[in-house]
LUMDREN-760435 format. One record per residue: residue in three letters; z, y, x of N, C-alpha, C, CB in turn. Coordinates in steps of 0.2 Angstrom, whole numbers, padded with zeros to 4 digits, always signed. Each point is the difference from the previous one (the first is absolute). Glycine has a CB too. Example, Ala and Ser with C-alpha at 12.3 -4.5 7.8 and 13.67 -1.06 7.14 Angstrom:
LUMDREN-760435
Ala+0039-0028+0066+0000+0006-0004+0000+0006+0004+0006-0006-0009 Ser-0010+0011+0007+0001+0006+0004+0003+0005-0004-0010-0003+0006 
***
This chain:
LUMDREN-760435
Met+0000-0006+0004+0000+0006-0004+0000+0006+0004+0006-0006-0009 Tyr-0001+0006+0014+0000+0006+0005-0006+0001+0004+0012-0001+0000 Lys-0015-0005+0002-0006+0000+0004-0006+0003-0004+0004-0010+0006 Leu-0004+0008-0012-0006+0003-0005+0001+0008-0001-0001-0011-0005 Phe+0008+0013+0005+0001+0007-0001-0002+0004+0006+0010-0003-0008 Phe-0008+0000+0014-0002+0004+0006-0007+0000+0001+0011-0003+0005 Thr-0014-0002-0007-0008+0000+0001-0003+0005-0005+0000-0012+0003 Leu+0003+0013-0009-0003+0005-0004+0001+0007+0002+0002-0008-0009 Ile+0004+0009+0012+0002+0006+0003-0005+0002+0006+0012-0002-0003 Phe-0013-0003+0007-0005+0000+0006-0007+0002-0003+0007-0008+0007 Leu-0009+0005-0012-0007+0001-0002-0001+0007-0003-0001-0012-0002 Val+0007+0014-0002+0000+0007-0003+0000+0005+0006+0006-0004-0011 Ser-0002+0003+0016+0000+0005+0005-0006+0000+0004+0012-0002+0001 Leu-0016-0004+0000-0006+0000+0003-0005+0004-0004+0003-0011+0005 Ala-0003+0010-0011-0005+0004-0005+0001+0007+0001-0001-0010-0008 Phe+0008+0012+0008+0001+0007+0000-0002+0003+0007+0010-0002-0007 Leu-0009-0001+0012-0002+0002+0007-0008+0000+0000+0010-0005+0006 Ser-0013+0000-0009-0007+0000+0000-0003+0006-0003+0000-0012+0001 Ala+0003+0014-0007-0002+0005-0004+0001+0007+0003+0002-0007-0010 Phe+0003+0008+0014+0001+0006+0003-0001+0001+0007+0008+0001-0009 Leu-0006-0006+0013-0001+0000+0007-0007+0000+0002+0011-0005+0001 Phe-0015+0001-0005-0007-0001+0002-0005+0004-0004+0003-0011+0003 Lys-0001+0017-0006-0004+0004-0003-0004+0004+0005+0008+0001-0009 Ile-0014+0000+0008-0004+0004+0005+0002+0007+0000-0010-0008-0002 Lys+0013+0011+0007+0002+0007+0001-0004+0004+0004+0011-0004-0002 Asn-0015+0001+0007-0004+0004+0004-0007-0004+0001+0010+0004+0006 Thr-0015+0000-0007-0007-0002+0001-0003+0004+0005-0001-0004-0011 Glu-0001+0001+0017-0004+0004+0005-0007-0001+0000+0010-0001+0007 Val-0014+0006-0008-0007-0001-0001-0004+0003+0007+0001+0001-0013 Arg-0004-0006+0016-0003+0002+0006-0008+0000+0000+0010-0005+0006 Glu-0013+0010-0003-0007+0001-0001-0002+0002-0007-0002-0008+0009 Gly-0004+0008-0011-0003+0001-0006+0000+0007-0002+0005-0011-0003 Lys-0004+0016+0007+0001+0007-0001-0007+0002-0003+0009+0002+0009 Gly-0008+0002-0015-0006+0003-0003-0004-0005-0005-0001+0007+0010 Cys+0004-0013-0010-0003-0005-0004+0005-0002-0006-0007-0005+0010 Ile+0013+0004-0008+0005-0002-0005+0005+0005-0001-0002-0012+0004 Asp+0005+0011-0010+0006+0005-0002+0006-0004+0002-0006+0005-0010 Glu+0009-0002+0016+0006-0004+0002+0006+0001-0004-0004+0003+0011 Ser+0005+0002-0014+0006+0001-0005-0001-0004-0006+0001+0012+0004 Ala-0007-0013-0006-0001-0005-0006+0002-0007+0002-0009+0008-0005 Ile+0007-0010+0011+0001-0007+0002+0007-0001+0000-0011+0000+0006 Lys+0015+0005-0002+0007-0001+0000+0004+0000-0006-0001+0006+0010 Ala-0002-0002-0015+0004+0000-0007-0002-0007-0003-0001+0013-0001 Gln-0005-0016+0002-0002-0006-0004+0005-0006+0002-0012+0005+0000 Phe+0014-0005+0006+0004-0006+0002+0007+0002+0001-0010-0004+0006 Ala+0012+0010-0007+0007+0001+0001+0005-0003-0005-0004+0011+0005 Gly+0009-0014-0003+0005-0003-0005-0002-0008-0001+0002+0011-0005 Lys-0008-0013+0007-0002-0007-0002+0004-0004+0005-0011+0003-0005 Asn+0012-0010+0003+0003-0005+0005-0005-0002+0005+0007-0004-0009 Ile-0005+0005+0015-0005-0002+0006-0002-0007+0000+0006+0009+0006 Phe-0002-0013-0010-0002-0007+0000-0005-0002-0005+0011-0003+0004 Thr-0011+0007-0010-0004-0002-0005-0007+0004+0000+0010-0002-0007 Val-0011+0006+0012-0006+0004+0001-0003-0004+0006+0004+0011-0006 Ser-0010-0014+0005-0003-0003+0005-0005+0004+0004+0001-0010-0007 Ser-0002+0009+0013-0004+0004+0005-0007+0000-0003+0007-0003+0010 Lys-0010-0003-0013-0006+0000-0002-0001+0004-0007-0001-0012+0005 Gln+0006+0012-0009+0000+0005-0006-0001+0007+0002+0007-0009-0006 Ile-0003+0011+0011+0000+0007+0003-0007+0002+0002+0013-0001+0003 Gln-0016-0004+0001-0006+0001+0003-0005+0001-0005+0003-0007+0010 Gly-0003+0003-0016-0005+0000-0005+0001+0007-0004+0000-0012-0001 Ile+0006+0014+0000+0001+0006-0004-0003+0006+0004+0011-0005-0005 Ile-0010+0006+0011-0002+0005+0004-0008+0000+0001+0011+0001+0006 Ala-0013-0007-0005-0008-0001+0001-0003+0002-0007+0002-0009+0009 Asp+0001+0007-0014-0004+0002-0007+0001+0007-0001+0003-0011-0004 Ala+0002+0015+0006+0001+0007-0002-0003+0004+0005+0011-0003-0005 Tyr-0012+0001+0011-0004+0005+0005-0005-0004+0003+0011+0006+0002 Lys-0017-0005-0004-0006-0003+0002-0002+0001+0007-0004+0001-0011 Cys+0007+0005+0014-0002+0001+0007+0005-0004+0005-0004+0011-0004 Ala+0008-0015+0001+0005-0004+0004-0004-0006+0002+0011+0004-0005 Lys-0012-0005+0012-0004-0006+0002+0005-0006+0001-0008+0007+0006 Asn+0013-0006-0003+0005-0006+0001+0007+0003-0001-0008-0006+0008 Val+0012+0002-0012+0007+0002-0001+0004-0006+0003-0003+0007-0010 Ser+0008-0005+0014+0005-0005+0002+0007+0002-0002-0007-0003+0010 Val+0011-0002-0011+0007+0002-0003+0005-0004+0004-0004+0002-0011 Gln+0009+0001+0014+0006-0003+0003+0006+0002-0003-0006+0001+0011 Lys+0010-0007-0013+0007+0001-0003+0005+0000+0006-0004-0005-0011 Lys+0008+0011+0010+0006+0000+0005+0006+0000-0004-0006+0007+0008 Tyr+0009-0013-0008+0006-0001-0005+0006+0004+0003-0004-0012-0003 Pro+0008+0014-0002+0000-0001-0007-0004+0004-0005+0011-0005+0003 Ser-0013+0011+0000-0003+0005-0005-0006+0004+0002+0012+0000-0005 Thr-0016-0002+0010-0005+0004+0002-0007-0003+0000+0009+0006+0007 Leu-0014-0003-0009-0007-0002+0000-0003+0004+0005+0000-0003-0012 Val-0004+0000+0016-0005+0004+0005-0007-0002-0002+0009+0000+0009 Ile-0013+0005-0012-0006-0001-0002-0005+0004+0005+0004-0002-0012 Thr-0009-0002+0014-0005+0003+0005-0007+0000-0004+0007-0004+0011 Val-0010+0009-0011-0006+0001-0004-0006+0002+0005+0006+0003-0011 Asp-0011-0008+0012-0006+0002+0004-0005+0002-0004+0003-0008+0009 Val-0006+0014-0008-0005+0003-0004-0006+0002+0004+0009+0005-0007 Asp-0015-0004+0003-0006+0001+0004+0001+0007+0003-0007-0006-0008 Arg+0005+0006+0015+0001+0006+0004-0005+0006-0003+0004-0007+0010 Pro-0002+0013-0009-0005+0006-0002-0006+0000+0004+0010+0006-0004 Leu-0016-0004+0001-0006+0000+0004-0002+0008+0001-0003-0012-0004 Val+0004+0015-0002-0002+0007+0000+0005+0004-0004-0012-0003+0001 Lys+0012+0010+0000+0004+0004-0003-0004+0004-0005+0008+0002+0009 Val-0005-0001-0015-0004+0004-0005+0001+0007+0000+0000-0010-0007 Gly-0005+0014+0009+0000+0007+0000+0006+0003+0003-0007+0000-0010 Asp+0010+0005+0006+0006+0003+0003+0007-0003-0004-0007+0011+0003 Lys+0006-0017-0006+0005-0003-0003+0004-0005+0004-0006+0002-0010 Asn+0012-0003+0009+0004-0006+0003-0002-0006-0003+0009+0008+0004 Ile-0015-0010-0005-0003-0006-0003-0004-0003+0005+0001+0005-0012 Tyr-0001-0012+0012-0004-0004+0005-0003-0006-0004+0007+0004+0010 Leu-0013-0006-0007-0003-0006-0003-0001-0005+0005-0006+0007-0007 Thr+0007-0013+0005-0001-0006+0005-0007-0002+0000+0012-0003-0002 Glu-0013-0002+0007-0007-0003+0000-0002-0003-0007+0001-0001+0013 Asn+0004-0002-0016-0001-0004-0006+0001+0004-0006+0004-0010+0006 Gly-0003+0017-0005-0001+0004-0006+0007+0002-0003-0011-0005-0002 Phe+0017+0003+0005+0006+0001-0003+0002+0008+0002+0004-0013+0000 Val+0000+0016-0005+0002+0007+0001+0007+0000+0002-0008+0004-0009 Leu+0009-0001+0015+0007+0001+0003+0002+0007+0000-0001-0011+0006 Glu+0007+0013-0006+0002+0006+0001+0006+0001+0005-0003+0003-0011 Gly+0004+0003+0014+0005+0001+0005+0000-0004+0006+0007+0002-0009 Gln-0013-0003+0012-0001-0004+0006+0001+0004+0006-0008-0007-0006 Asn+0006+0014+0006+0001+0005+0005-0003-0003+0007+0011+0004-0005 Gln-0017-0006+0004-0004-0002+0006-0006+0005+0001+0003-0012-0002 Gly-0002+0016+0007-0005+0005+0002-0006-0002+0004+0010+0008-0001 Asn-0010-0014+0003-0006-0002+0004-0006-0003-0004+0008-0001+0010 Leu-0008+0001-0016-0005-0003-0004-0005+0005-0002+0008-0009-0004 Pro-0014+0006+0003-0005+0005-0003+0001+0002-0007-0008-0006+0007 Thr+0006+0012-0009+0001+0002-0007-0006+0000-0004+0008+0008+0004 Ile-0007-0011-0011-0006-0001-0004+0001+0006-0006+0000-0013+0003 Phe-0006+0015-0004+0000+0005-0006-0005-0002-0005+0002+0009+0008 Phe-0001-0008-0014-0004-0002-0006-0002+0006-0004+0006-0011-0001 Asp-0013+0012+0000-0002+0005-0005+0003-0001-0007-0011+0001+0007 Lys+0011-0007-0008+0004-0002-0007+0005-0005+0002-0011+0002-0007 Glu+0017+0000+0008+0005-0004+0002+0002-0005-0005+0004+0009+0007 Pro-0003-0015-0006+0002-0005-0005+0008+0000-0001-0009-0008+0004 Glu+0011+0005-0009+0007+0000-0002+0004-0004+0005-0003+0002-0012 Leu+0008+0001+0015+0003-0003+0006+0008-0001-0002-0008+0005+0008 Arg+0009-0012-0009+0007-0001-0002+0003-0005+0005-0002+0001-0012 Pro+0008+0002+0016+0003-0004+0005+0002-0007-0003+0004+0010+0006 Gly-0006-0015-0001+0002-0007-0002-0006-0004-0004+0012+0004+0000 Glu-0017+0000-0002-0005-0003-0004-0007+0000+0004+0005+0004-0010 Lys-0009-0008+0008-0007-0001+0004-0005+0003-0003+0004-0011+0003 Ile-0008+0014+0001-0006+0004-0003-0006-0005+0000+0004+0011+0005 Glu-0007-0011-0011-0006-0005-0001-0007+0003+0000+0008-0007-0007 Glu-0008+0014+0007-0006+0004+0000-0005-0002+0005+0006+0009-0005 Asp-0012-0011+0004-0004-0003+0005-0002+0004+0006-0005-0006-0010 Thr+0004+0013+0009-0001+0004+0005+0005+0001+0005-0007+0006-0008 Val+0013-0006+0005+0006+0001+0005+0001-0007+0004+0006+0008-0009 Val-0007-0014+0005+0001-0006+0004-0005-0001+0005+0004-0005-0010 Phe-0010+0008+0009-0005+0000+0005+0002+0004+0006-0009-0002-0009 Ala+0011+0008+0007+0002+0005+0006+0005-0003+0004-0003+0010-0008 Leu+0008-0013+0005+0006-0003+0004-0003-0006+0005+0008+0003-0010 Ser-0012-0007+0007-0003-0005+0004-0004+0003+0006+0000-0008-0010 Leu-0004+0013+0008-0004+0004+0005+0005+0003+0006-0009+0002-0009 Ile+0014+0001+0007+0004+0003+0005+0004-0005+0004+0002+0009-0008 Ser+0000-0015+0005+0003-0005+0004-0005-0003+0006+0007-0003-0010 Gln-0014+0003+0008-0005-0003+0005-0002+0005+0005-0004-0007-0009 Ile+0004+0014+0007-0001+0005+0005+0005+0000+0005-0006+0007-0009 Gly+0012-0009+0007+0006+0000+0005-0002-0004+0006+0008+0002-0009 Lys-0013-0007+0009-0001-0005+0005-0006+0003+0004+0004-0009-0007 Thr-0006+0015+0006-0006+0003+0004+0002+0005+0004-0007-0003-0009 Glu+0003+0006+0013+0001+0006+0004+0001+0006-0003-0006-0006+0009 Phe+0004+0006-0016+0001+0006-0004+0007+0001-0002-0012+0000-0003 Val+0016+0005+0005+0007+0000-0002+0000+0005-0006+0005-0002+0012 Ala-0004+0000-0018+0000+0004-0006+0006+0004-0001-0007-0008-0005 Thr+0007+0014+0003+0005+0004-0001+0001+0002-0007-0001+0005+0011 Ser-0005-0004-0015+0000+0001-0007-0006-0003-0003+0006+0011+0002 Ile-0005-0012-0009-0005-0003-0004-0001+0004-0006+0002-0012+0005 Arg-0008+0013-0007-0001+0004-0007-0004-0005-0004+0001+0012+0005 Val+0002-0014-0011-0004-0004-0005-0003+0005-0005+0007-0010+0002 Leu-0014+0011-0001-0003+0005-0004-0002-0003-0007-0004+0006+0010 Asn+0001-0012-0009-0002-0004-0006-0002-0007+0003-0005+0010-0006 Pro+0003-0015+0002-0001-0007+0003-0006+0000+0005+0004-0004-0011 Ala-0008+0009+0010-0006+0000+0005+0001+0004+0006-0007-0001-0010 Met+0013+0004+0011+0001+0004+0006+0007+0001+0002-0010+0006-0004 Ile+0012-0010+0009+0007+0000+0003-0001+0003+0007+0004-0010-0008 Ser-0001+0016+0009-0001+0003+0007+0006-0002+0004-0007+0009-0005 Val+0006-0011+0011+0006-0001+0005-0001+0004+0006+0001-0012-0004 Tyr+0005+0016+0006+0000+0004+0006+0005-0002+0005-0003+0009-0008 Asn+0001-0007+0014+0005-0001+0006+0002+0007+0003-0006-0011+0002 Arg+0010+0010+0003+0003+0006+0003-0006+0005+0003+0011-0006+0003 Glu-0016+0003-0001-0006+0004+0003-0004+0003-0006+0000-0007+0010 Ser+0002+0007-0016-0004+0002-0006-0006-0003-0001+0005+0011+0002 Gln-0006-0017+0001-0006-0004-0002+0001-0003-0007-0002-0003+0013 Thr-0004+0002-0016+0000-0003-0007-0004-0006+0000+0002+0012-0005 Val+0001-0017+0001-0004-0006-0002+0000+0000-0007+0003-0006+0011 Ile-0009+0005-0014+0000-0001-0007-0002-0007-0002-0004+0012-0001 Phe+0008-0015-0004-0001-0006-0002-0001+0000-0008+0008-0005+0009 Thr-0010-0001-0011-0001-0001-0007+0003-0007-0003-0011+0008+0001 Ser+0014-0008-0007+0002-0006-0002-0005-0004-0003+0011+0005-0003 Glu-0017-0003+0003-0006-0003-0003-0003-0005+0006-0003+0009-0008 Lys+0006-0009+0014-0002-0004+0005+0006-0004+0003-0010+0007+0003 Asp+0009-0013+0000+0006-0004+0002+0004+0004+0006-0006-0010-0003 Ala+0012+0011+0002+0004+0004+0005+0000-0003+0007+0008+0003-0010 Gly-0008-0010+0010+0000-0003+0007-0006+0002+0004+0007-0009-0004 Arg-0013+0009+0000-0006+0001+0004-0001+0007+0002-0005-0009-0007 Gln+0008+0014+0003+0000+0007+0001+0004+0001+0007-0002+0003-0013 Val+0008-0006+0013+0004+0001+0006-0003-0003+0006+0010+0000-0008 Asp-0013-0006+0007-0004-0003+0006-0005+0005+0002+0002-0012-0004 Ser-0006+0015+0000-0005+0005+0002+0003+0006+0004-0007-0003-0010 Leu+0013+0005+0007+0003+0006+0003+0002-0002+0008+0004+0004-0012 Gln-0001-0010+0012+0002-0002+0007-0006-0001+0005+0010-0005-0005 Leu-0015+0003+0002-0006-0001+0004-0003+0006+0002-0003-0010-0006 Ile+0003+0015+0002-0003+0007+0002+0005+0003+0005-0005+0002-0011 Leu+0011-0003+0011+0005+0003+0004-0001-0003+0007+0008+0003-0009 Ser-0009-0010+0009+0000-0003+0007-0007+0000+0003+0009-0007-0005 Glu-0014+0008+0001-0007+0000+0003-0003+0007+0000-0001-0012-0004 Ser+0005+0017+0002-0004+0006+0000-0002+0002+0007+0007+0004-0009 Lys-0013-0001+0010-0003+0001+0006+0003+0007+0003-0011-0006-0004 Ile+0014+0009+0000+0003+0006+0003+0008+0000-0002-0010+0007-0002 Asp+0014-0003+0005+0007+0000-0001+0002+0000-0008+0001+0006+0011 Pro+0002-0011-0013+0002-0001-0007+0003+0007-0003+0001-0013+0002 Ser+0003+0016+0003+0003+0006-0002-0004+0006-0003+0009-0003+0008 Lys-0016+0002-0006-0005+0005-0002-0002-0001-0007-0004+0001+0012 Ile+0006-0007-0015-0002-0001-0007+0004+0004-0005-0004-0012+0004 Glu+0000+0015-0008+0004+0004-0005+0001-0004-0007-0005+0011+0005 Lys+0000-0014-0007+0001-0004-0006-0005-0006+0000+0002+0011-0006 Ile+0001-0016+0003-0004-0007-0001+0001-0001-0007+0003-0004+0011 Asp-0009+0003-0014-0001-0001-0008-0002-0007+0000-0002+0012-0003 Leu+0006-0017+0000-0002-0007-0001-0002-0002-0007+0008-0002+0009 Arg-0009+0007-0013-0002-0001-0007-0007-0003-0001+0008+0009-0003 Phe-0012-0008+0008-0007-0002-0001-0002-0006+0004-0003+0012-0001 Ala-0003-0015+0000-0002-0006+0004+0001+0001+0007-0008-0002-0009 Lys+0006+0007+0012+0001+0002+0007+0005+0005+0001-0012-0004+0003 Pro+0017+0004+0001+0005+0005+0001-0003+0007+0002+0008-0009+0003 Val-0006+0014-0005-0003+0007+0001+0006+0003+0005-0007+0001-0011 Ile+0005+0001+0017+0004+0002+0005-0002+0008+0001+0002-0012+0005 Thr+0003+0016-0005+0000+0007+0001+0004+0002+0006-0002+0003-0012 Tyr-0001+0000+0017+0003+0002+0006+0002+0007+0000-0007-0009+0006 Lys+0012+0010-0002+0003+0007+0001-0005+0004+0004+0012-0004+0000 Gln-0013+0011-0002-0005+0004+0003+0003+0003+0007-0004+0003-0012 
***
C-alpha cells in the first residue's frame, strides 16, 4: 500500500517537473536574417514542453512558413532551450535604394546590409515581400543572368530591367552590355566572355555590347 502511494507521489512529482522544468523558456535563432521573423518563431514555441515538440516538427513548421529557408536544424539544450539554425539562400543583388535583396532563386530578403553586391533597378518594380519568392519571368531571367555574369570577366555593378527585351548591365568602367530574355541567358553570357577574351583591342576600350541580335553589336569608345 505504502509502495503504491509513494509511486503515485513520484509520478505526480515527475509530471509536475516535466510540465514546468522542461518548458521552453529560451529559443536561440541563428542565421536566417532577413528571411524569417525571429520574434514570431520564439513566441510560437515558448512555453511548450521540450520533450513533446520534435525537431522534425519544428523544421517542418519553419520550412512551410518561410520559403526562403533552405535548411533548418534544431538542437535541444535541456532543460529549456531550443537552438534553431536557419540556412537561407544568399543575396545576389540589392534592389535600388531599398534594404531589400534578391537571391539567385528569386527569394526576397531584407536587412542583409551587404554593400558589395550589384544593384538592380526596375522600370516597373514587382511586388517585393520579404520571405516570399518572385515568380515573374523577367525577374527570374535577370537573376539567372546576373548569377552567370558573375563567372565572367565582366564585373557587374548595376542592372536595369527596362522590359523583357532589354536588360542593361553596367560595370565600374561604365561599360554596358545589353541582354534580352528572348534569347538563352547562358549563350548570351558565353558570347560576352568570348568577346572580352578575344577582342583584338583592349577590352577596356569597349563602350557597349548589344547581344539582342543574331550577331553582337559592339560600340567602341571614341
